[in-house]
C-alpha positions, 0 to 999 in steps of 0.5 A, spaced: 448 495 490 456 496 488 457 497 481 465 498 480 464 499 473 461 506 475 467 511 477 463 513 483 464 507 486 471 506 484 473 513 487 469 510 494 474 504 494 479 508 493 478 513 498 476 507 503 483 504 501 487 510 503 483 511 509 485 504 511 493 505 509 493 512 512 493 508 518 498 503 517 504 507 518 502 509 525 500 502 527 507 499 524 510 505 529 506 502 535 508 495 533 515 497 533 515 500 540 515 492 542 517 487 536 523 487 531 522 490 524 522 482 522 517 480 527 512 486 525 513 484 518 512 476 519 506 477 524 502 482 519 503 477 514 502 471 518 495 473 521 493 475 514 494 468 512 490 466 518 484 471 517 484 469 510 484 461 511 477 460 510 477 463 503 484 460 501 481 453 502 476 455 497 480 458 492 486 453 492 483 449 486 484 455 482 491 455 482 495 452 476 501 452 472 499 458 468 498 462 474 503 460 479 509 464 477 504 471 477 501 469 484 508 468 487 510 475 485 504 477 488 505 474 494 512 476 495 514 482 491 507 485 492 506 483 500 512 480 503 518 484 501 514 490 502 512 489 509 519 488 511 522 494 507 517 499 510 518 496 517 525 496 517 525 504 514 520 506 520 526 504 525 529 511 522 524 515 518 517 518 522 511 516 519 509 522 515 516 522 511 514 514 510 508 516 507 511 521 502 515 516 499 510 511 499 507 517 493 513 514 489 508 508 487 504 511 481 511 513 478 514 507 478 507 503 476 507 508 470 514 506 468 514 499 469 508 498 466 510 502 459 517 498 459 515 492 461 508 491 460 507 495 454 502 499 457 498 505 453 498 511 457 494 518 455 498 524 456 493 527 460 494 521 465 501 523 465 500 530 467 495 528 472 500 523 475 505 528 476 500 534 479 498 529 484 505 527 486 506 535 486 500 535 491 503 530 495 509 533 496 506 539 498 502 535 503 509 534 507 513 540 505 515 542 512 518 535 513 522 535 506 528 540 510 528 535 516 529 529 511 535 532 507 538 535 513 539 528 516 542 521 515 536 517 511 539 512 507 533 508 510 528 512 505 531 507 500 528 501 503 521 505 503 523 507 495 524 500 494 517 498 497 514 502 492 518 499 486 515 492 488 508 495 489 509 498 481 511 491 479 505 488 483 500 492 480 502 491 473 502 484 474 495 483 477 492 487 471 496 484 465 497 476 468 491 475 473 485 478 469 481 471 469 481 471 477 477 475 481 480 480 487 479 475 493 482 469 489 488 473 488 489 475 495 488 468 498 492 465 493 498 470 494 498 469 502 497 461 501 505 462 500 507 468 503 503 466 510 506 460 511 513 462 510 512 468 514 510 463 520 516 459 519 520 465 519 517 468 526 518 461 529 526 463 529 525 470 532 526 471 539 520 473 542 523 473 549 524 481 550 517 483 547 514 478 552 517 482 558 514 489 555 508 491 559 505 493 552 506 487 549 498 486 549 496 492 546 502 493 541 500 486 539 493 488 538 496 494 533 500 489 529 493 484 528 489 491 526 495 492 521 494 485 518 487 484 518 485 491 515 492 494 511 494 487 509 488 482 508 482 486 507 486 492 503 490 487 499 483 484 497 480 491 495 486 493 491 486 487 487 479 488 486 480 496 484 486 493 479 481 489 475 476 495 474 481 501 473 488 502 470 494 501 474 496 508 474 489 510 478 490 504 482 496 506 485 494 514 486 491 511 492 498 513 495 497 520 493 491 520 498 493 517 504 497 523 506 490 527 506 487 522 511 494 523 515 493 530 516 486 529 518 487 524 523 492 530 526 487 535 525 482 531 529 488 530 535 489 538 535 494 539 530 494 545 526 492 545 519 495 550 514 493 553 508 499 550 503 495 543 506 489 545 504 491 547 497 495 541 496 489 537 497 486 540 492 492 539 487 491 532 489 484 530 487 485 534 481 491 530 479 487 523 480 481 526 476 486 527 470 489 520 472 482 517 471 480 521 465 478 518 459 475 522 453 468 521 451 468 518 444 466 522 438 459 521 436 
């Protein structure tokens, strides 16, 4: 039986989320081959809303004046705006660089938590956070020179999304403790889903419909919605309840590991520095989640 009070299950869920989100950048890239960035983001939110609709109907009675503000924040700051920011950034950034920028999430989660939510963090957890960041950067060391050699202002969109994620994680941990992860997700998509649907109705689908890959790339966007939004957001909201915001956000350090593994299985080379960086990432996350044992 799954028991998320135990570290083993917490790590299992963290790895599962990293595996799912490790595929999201390539799914966005495929979707953008046919649809605009606005359409990919809008469909991602609206399809997730449709998938979650049965749960939304059951959960709507748990919405009240006390949690409305936080639910709206989770809906748009935690889901809607980041979806649009990431698809916009990927118009000019490759998937690997977007993944590296995503690794800024734990840093912003820490800063926002300490400054605005009065979170208490142990020094060893902070050390682990920065060790994990070093490892994540090492996974993309070959791409860094390419990044700084070009015009990459669109990276700011991806960076802003990580700020929003940091706000979202802290808000869920601090203000929505009385709701379970499934309910939080359902209520969030109750708002962001219909808004995205209305937004989509005013976009032009005439050009995408003429694309011979329309159905195939629509399928990729649907996968993005079901797994990377609906299911993964439920998973992350559940994980937040049982762990710390920093540990939860460290999922972004593991995402590049799965991206590299997929590349290796697809015939790409695996370098020593990447293997070493993976070890550094895992060490960093271990320290992020480290809790000293109480003295007898």
